Phi, psi and omega in degrees: 000132181272126176273166179287153177298135181299135177095354177249165186225151168269141178237110181272171184303327179292333175272317184292327182298306177291329181294316180292328181291326178294319182290323180300316181294322178300311185297316184297312180299317175301318177297319184293334177271010182061037176264138178265138177285144171223176170224148180236152185291155177282336179247138175223164169287137184301336177302331179299331180261349177283337187299311185206021183266354179092153181296321182305313183298316185300327178289349185256001187282151164269078187254158180195168174259136178276188185299339182262008179080009180283140175274115179246167175207141166292133193299122178271349179201167185265327195303310177302328176289317181297320178293320179300311182299316183293319182283344175286346179247130182261353183266358186278122181283145180256160351293155181246131175237109185238148169221155177209167181226066180279163164278140177236155185229130171220136179272084177222175188290121175300134175201183182301122179082006178214115176239179184276351175217135177204163175262138181230131172283113184240133179221141185215152169238123182248145173079024174221116181267356188289163175291340176296318178292321171307314182294315181301313184294317180289324178298320179299316182294321181291316182295329176292315175301315179301316184294332182278001179088017189255013179304129179086358179257002180214168172220166185243121177263132188234146173212180179221119182297326176298315181292325180287327176297322180288326175298312176303315177303315182295332182270008174081016178270115183272322184274083189292321182296327178287326179295315178302312181300319175296310182299325178298338176260009183308318181264002179253351178236170180291156180299319181297315182294325177294309182302316181300316179289324176298319183294340180280347183262345182202152177266354184273091189291324178297319177287330180286330173294320177293320178297319181296315178302313179300322183294337182264009188241136168247139184236126178298135183303328180293341183246015189298321181295330183271335190244359174290133185303136176298334179301328182242001184286316185302125178088359178246011185299325181297314181294316181297319176298314182296320175293324179293319180292324178296314182297325181296319182289321177298317181295350177276350183242348183202157178260016179297141181279131175244126181231154174273134183218106178301339183280349177276103178243342189066132185287333187287151189279000188253013173280144193231342186221236177302143175223146180205157177215139176271127186238144171293126182303325177289346177071023184273338186238169171295175183297142181280321175208163183201155175178199180165190180267137177223070183293344185260353189289321175301319175298316183294323183275328185226353183084001176267123179277129180196135177288148179206152173206146184190175177212164176232142180227109186276157183275340183294306176298315176304319178298318182296323181289317177299319178296311178306320184265019177059030176249018181254080186256122179272356184290136174282128184292166187294040176242018179247137184229132171249129176271121182255107183254143188247002179204169181294323174298324178288324176302311176306318180288325178300320180290335173287334185268331187298324182296317179301312184300317182294326180293337177270005176093010180267143172274130191224142174215163178241130175278107182263010184289339185055030173290177178296156182298324178298320178291320179296317182295326182291318176297319177300317178298320179293332183268004176073028181284148186280317184229153167238129177252110188263129181227098177250186180301319181292314176302319184302312183296323183265002179056043180234168178216143180260125182250132176237129169282110182292345182271316186264342182077001178284146187231159172214149177240133179198183177288159177306323185291337181274356189312309182295314181302316180298325178289320173302312183294319182284341179285329186277339183280000000 
């Protein structure tokens, strides 16, 4: 027997039903925020990720050479592809609000909430440098989680790369990229290991101590101007003010908690302003979503200058969170109908009726096994069907049909023409 590839997953109906429901909510929420859907290819030239994604990401790609000797990769993230698409078109009016749900691939160690293949909800705003765009992106991410029933189970940690760069410089760190890389691992390595590596980047022990203290502190964004350390505050008031006002706008659309967390820098090299990550309040899982502003990426990829802000939300961690909160429901709602036929003539009649039922929005199938009615009903219940439409010899002779609500057990008998009305009435009871 050939097993599935390590780090990849098989998805059976009990997984796909709630997963598709989750994706539907993502699409619906994005539409309500006036984001337009796009789709991106699964393969890109590896060069697209060499430009500005960082060395760590390149080591995680499923890359190869095609028969023409070109270096290709299964896409490890969505943003470079989205930027490539946008900058290839000169006729698209700005600002642009796009979202997509691509599959992504990374060759990394599989663990809870992380596989080598996953689907990601990705949303971006292009051509708008304002804090309003920052607020809209974070609000979309939060509104999606709220709509999924996760309100109150997560918080958003926020930072700003410009602010962090000034803080690192004030701490005497000249190798900013190394500083970012180290800080990105602040919560992933021991305090002793972190402090040892930090001391290699600067000789100013007093400022490094202040930096370490800041990295271990969370500050409510609404109180940032009052509680931000004076050591790093001077000259950074404008950025602090922007972060606070962004949070104020987000708070008008969600009750999610927003905090300043200096350890959130995001690993990728192309972030330029605000960065943020959504986390489970209980701290059991990896980040739920993450993103930020990347105003230079369009310039790097195409020579076209354009402001941009966006986020990605993977399905793996989100599924764990939904399962823990009992929101991962595989039950098919009461819009599914199985026709239970007890003879060949009944089967023929059922096939005449399913078209009308489907046109009314019901998912419909016919059980053609001609097993006993008890066995057919048992099967319908096991498959999570909402209704059973029973057609036996007596019903066929009387031109009647029996409808049973599989959840309540209530039944109704009526003519073929009354089929839809009976299901509606049984749904209300």
